[in-house]
Every structure is written in C-alpha cells, then in structure tokens.
C-alpha positions as MATLAB code, in Angstrom:
seq = 'MTIHFSRPAPHVALIELDLPPTNALGAAMRGLMSEGLAAIEADADARCVVLTGRGRVFCAGNDLRELAGRAEGDLSPISDFNALIGQVEALRMPVIAAVSGGALGGGLDLALACDIRLAAEGASFTASGVNVGLMASVGRLPSLIGTGPAKAMLLTGSPVDAATALRFGLVTGLYPADQLLDEALALAARIAGRAPLAVEAAKRFAGMSPDDRALWMDATLASLAGSDDHREAVASFLEKRAAVFTRQ';
ca = [
       0.000    0.000    0.000;
       1.616    3.199   -1.158;
       1.510    6.160   -3.511;
       3.827    6.113   -6.530;
       5.484    9.337   -7.689;
       7.301    9.298  -11.019;
       8.367   11.473  -13.956;
       7.250    9.611  -17.092;
       7.980   12.515  -19.455;
       9.904   15.802  -19.365;
       8.232   18.291  -16.992;
       5.385   15.829  -16.213;
       4.786   14.340  -12.759;
       2.657   11.235  -12.289;
       0.927   10.340   -9.009;
      -0.621    6.854   -8.745;
      -2.706    5.836   -5.748;
      -2.018    2.173   -4.976;
      -4.042    1.336   -1.875;
      -6.155   -1.751   -2.639;
      -9.001   -2.287   -2.806;
     -10.427    1.265   -2.910;
      -7.473    3.677   -2.844;
      -8.943    5.297    0.286;
      -6.689    7.960    1.757;
      -6.191    7.406    5.469;
      -3.960    9.519    7.677;
      -0.642    7.891    6.730;
      -1.354    8.061    3.014;
      -2.560   11.658    3.279;
       0.761   12.565    4.839;
       2.689   10.781    2.099;
       0.664   12.424   -0.626;
       0.961   15.867    0.943;
       4.754   15.539    1.080;
       4.840   14.459   -2.559;
       2.648   17.369   -3.626;
       4.877   19.812   -1.768;
       7.936   18.416   -3.538;
       6.250   18.762   -6.926;
       5.154   22.321   -6.130;
       8.722   23.280   -5.211;
      10.265   21.725   -8.338;
      10.574   24.402  -11.020;
      10.980   21.652  -13.628;
       7.450   20.306  -12.974;
       4.853   21.835  -15.275;
       1.904   19.423  -15.229;
       0.667   16.580  -13.010;
      -1.358   13.468  -13.817;
      -3.223   11.903  -10.895;
      -4.709    8.424  -11.175;
      -5.558    5.344   -9.148;
      -4.348    1.823   -9.784;
      -6.868   -0.991   -9.703;
     -10.647   -0.836  -10.015;
     -11.244    2.387   -8.048;
      -9.820    5.851   -8.674;
     -10.343    6.866   -5.042;
     -12.991    6.229   -2.396;
     -12.070    9.314   -0.380;
     -11.365    9.144    3.325;
     -10.795    5.876    5.165;
     -14.152    5.073    6.770;
     -12.495    2.773    9.298;
     -10.560    5.727   10.657;
     -13.678    7.871   10.699;
     -15.497    5.185   12.651;
     -12.686    4.936   15.179;
     -12.276    8.628   15.938;
     -13.244   10.163   19.269;
     -16.651   11.828   19.481;
     -16.426   15.370   18.176;
     -13.037   14.797   16.514;
     -13.323   16.186   12.993;
      -9.594   16.118   12.251;
      -9.767   13.211    9.746;
     -12.314   15.173    7.728;
     -10.528   18.518    7.991;
      -7.176   16.876    7.158;
      -8.678   15.230    4.086;
     -10.195   18.535    2.964;
      -6.819   20.223    3.446;
      -5.226   17.658    1.143;
      -7.889   18.286   -1.507;
      -7.192   21.998   -1.180;
      -3.473   21.349   -1.649;
      -4.181   19.559   -4.930;
      -6.404   22.406   -6.107;
      -3.818   25.057   -5.157;
      -0.879   23.539   -7.053;
       0.628   26.175   -9.342;
       0.663   23.811  -12.321;
      -2.355   22.076  -13.930;
      -3.439   18.683  -12.610;
      -5.161   16.099  -14.827;
      -7.263   13.408  -13.166;
      -7.290   10.113  -15.073;
     -10.324    8.374  -13.591;
     -10.597    4.641  -14.133;
     -13.196    2.904  -11.997;
     -15.111    4.677   -9.269;
     -14.601    8.182   -7.890;
     -16.679    8.146   -4.722;
     -17.329   10.716   -2.006;
     -14.054   12.397   -1.171;
     -12.586   10.657   -4.208;
     -15.000   12.614   -6.370;
     -13.870   15.791   -4.605;
     -10.269   14.810   -5.347;
     -11.114   14.566   -9.047;
     -13.025   17.859   -8.900;
      -9.997   19.599   -7.376;
      -8.055   18.755  -10.531;
      -8.117   21.131  -13.484;
      -9.032   18.574  -16.150;
     -10.701   15.183  -15.796;
     -10.445   12.314  -18.294;
     -12.248    9.034  -17.717;
     -12.193    5.434  -18.778;
     -15.389    4.318  -20.481;
     -16.307    2.177  -17.462;
     -15.675    4.877  -14.843;
     -18.373    6.125  -12.475;
     -18.789    9.173  -10.261;
     -20.700    9.162   -6.978;
     -21.390   12.061   -4.625;
     -21.793    9.543   -1.825;
     -21.682   11.832    1.193;
     -25.377   11.403    1.894;
     -24.913    7.632    1.809;
     -22.729    7.802    4.927;
     -24.469   10.656    6.725;
     -22.059   13.351    5.516;
     -21.747   15.688    2.570;
     -18.995   16.197    0.034;
     -18.502   17.998   -3.286;
     -21.230   20.518   -2.411;
     -19.131   23.457   -3.595;
     -17.057   22.198   -6.495;
     -19.685   20.018   -8.187;
     -22.391   22.711   -8.693;
     -19.718   25.158   -9.850;
     -18.556   22.713  -12.493;
     -21.729   21.124  -13.872;
     -24.540   23.435  -12.696;
     -26.932   23.308   -9.777;
     -29.570   21.008  -11.312;
     -27.342   18.088  -12.326;
     -25.256   18.544   -9.181;
     -28.294   18.294   -6.899;
     -29.386   15.117   -8.656;
     -26.044   13.607   -7.689;
     -25.656   15.215   -4.261;
     -29.134   14.424   -2.950;
     -29.428   10.842   -4.199;
     -25.913    9.520   -3.714;
     -26.439    7.560   -6.930;
     -23.567    6.852   -9.321;
     -23.271    8.600  -12.665;
     -21.689    6.666  -15.506;
     -18.891    7.981  -17.683;
     -21.120    8.901  -20.631;
     -23.369   10.969  -18.374;
     -20.317   12.576  -16.762;
     -19.165   13.631  -20.231;
     -22.597   15.068  -21.026;
     -22.575   17.001  -17.738;
     -19.103   18.391  -18.434;
     -17.692   16.592  -15.410;
     -15.095   15.022  -17.691;
     -13.782   16.209  -21.059;
     -12.816   12.900  -22.648;
     -13.628    9.182  -22.547;
     -11.165    6.462  -23.517;
     -10.832    2.685  -23.296;
      -9.360    1.802  -19.918;
      -6.099    0.556  -21.430;
      -5.588    3.879  -23.245;
      -6.607    6.285  -20.479;
      -3.228    6.856  -18.841;
      -1.456    7.268  -22.177;
      -4.045    9.856  -23.243;
      -3.673   11.721  -19.938;
       0.111   11.727  -20.238;
      -0.101   12.947  -23.833;
      -2.329   15.815  -22.736;
       0.053   16.595  -19.870;
       2.984   16.661  -22.292;
       1.089   19.104  -24.496;
       0.425   21.397  -21.528;
       4.010   21.041  -20.283;
       5.204   22.143  -23.715;
       3.448   25.515  -23.476;
       4.993   28.574  -21.817;
       4.832   27.572  -18.135;
       4.389   31.030  -16.610;
       1.481   31.637  -18.985;
      -0.055   28.239  -18.182;
       0.169   28.901  -14.453;
      -1.349   32.356  -14.873;
      -4.177   30.976  -16.997;
      -4.935   28.393  -14.295;
      -5.028   31.060  -11.582;
      -7.196   33.449  -13.551;
      -9.685   30.762  -14.603;
     -10.431   30.208  -10.920;
     -10.730   33.878   -9.959;
     -13.809   35.980   -9.451;
     -14.463   38.632  -12.147;
     -13.414   41.372   -9.710;
     -10.096   39.677   -8.941;
      -9.423   39.062  -12.623;
     -10.002   42.735  -13.377;
      -7.736   43.734  -10.478;
      -4.779   41.594  -11.521;
      -5.129   41.283  -15.308;
      -3.044   44.259  -16.460;
      -0.155   43.601  -14.074;
      -0.057   39.904  -14.940;
      -0.139   40.522  -18.689;
       2.652   43.076  -18.313;
       4.741   40.543  -16.406;
       4.140   37.840  -19.017;
       4.885   40.230  -21.881;
       8.241   41.025  -20.284;
       9.204   37.404  -19.678;
      11.988   35.499  -21.393;
       9.460   32.823  -22.308;
       7.310   35.310  -24.239;
      10.366   36.534  -26.161;
      11.341   32.915  -26.851;
       7.823   32.106  -28.084;
       7.872   34.997  -30.550;
      11.413   34.194  -31.707;
      10.628   30.511  -32.220;
       7.522   31.405  -34.239;
       9.479   33.735  -36.520;
      12.330   31.255  -36.869;
       9.940   28.313  -37.455;
      11.372   26.144  -34.678;
      10.187   24.587  -31.434;
      10.290   26.915  -28.456;
      12.496   26.153  -25.462;
      10.870   27.593  -22.372;
      12.748   28.203  -19.119;
       9.938   29.493  -16.836;
      11.583   32.897  -16.682;
];
C-alpha cells in the first residue's frame, strides 16, 4: 500500500494511488501524498501533473475505518482530508485526473480539485456523502456542472456513468481503460510544452472571481509580456522552430 510518484515525461509528474481495494486515503497516506505534492510544487521543472488510481477504483475518499474509530467530536480526519484536496487544487501547475473505476465521495472531490478530468469508459462518479451521513462535493460540483445536475447527484448519492459525466461536463474525454493513462500523459505533455508562466497564470485566472481578474489582469499581462518565455515564443515562431521555455 503506497503512492507512486514518477516522472514519465519531461516536466510531467505522475501520481498513482495504490491502496487496494479502494485507494482510500487514510492519515498515513494523506501525509505521504501531501509531502509528494509539496515536492512537486517546489520543483521548477514540474509543469503538469497526472493523478490516477491503480486498480478498479480511482479513489474512495477518506478511510471510513478511521472515521469510525475517531473520538466523538473529533473532525480532524475530515478537515485533514479537505486540506489535502485543497493542496491539490492550489498547485501552481495544472493537474489532470485520469479516472478509471469509481470516484466516490471524497474521491470525487479529489477529481473535482483537478483542473481537467479524463475518464475510462467504465468509470463512475458518486457524490456519496449522503450515503454515509455526511456531505462532500457541495461546492465544487455545482460550480462545475450546474446546480440542477449537481443536486441530482448530491441528494441521491447515486452513481453517474462515464457517458453521463461527459454530457454534464464533469469530464472532457472518454477512452478505453487501457488507453486512459497514455491519453492523460499525452495531454500533460502538451500542456508542459506551453509557456509555463502563462499556463500557471491561466490556471489562476480561470479560478478567480471577475473582480479579482479585473484587479490583476493588467499587471499579470505586463509581467508575461516582459518574460523570457514570451520573447522565446515569438522568436521561435518567426524562426519556425520549437520553443524552449525556461519558466523565466
């Protein structure tokens, strides 16, 4: 039982949950994942992350055995799990979730915290908080797919299949299970090949309120326009060659 961190392509980090049978993230695994995320965040060479789960489940969220064993009134397992989800969402570089199998409860929230979600054709998505007397995904899910479809998932706790998830906009691509990771890595390589400062800025601004975007837009564009990467992009276009970005 562990979490695998690797670099399968230049500038691309891969995180694979390997905690059979459900890839649930208990306290020890949350600590391991948090340390790995911090290392990726601090590595200037990392420009995109792919997050997936080995086996038949992407992630089942928190470890229910630990929740059952906590002292009355102790919410730390829940708050710690939410902090980990927030750490994924706050990474400076884009994160792609490659969902094969079930994304349930907190596992759905983990996928929602990613910037892009791809799914295997047999994947399913369940807002299962109400099934265990809790709630999860109540903020991110309505923001992504709209209040109506989100309430249908949040209030019933029923699974949604991959085709429906695509129709809702919960995922942006469906692939055979044996092709999913390769497709996610290819997309990550494409993103990692763009100007990294611009990619990071685009991620930040896509998640901002209109007021914050207006406040920071001019200064951010000025900074990007003065960057070495912008000059390299223009030069490579004029010289008809591939750009070599340095994140400067």
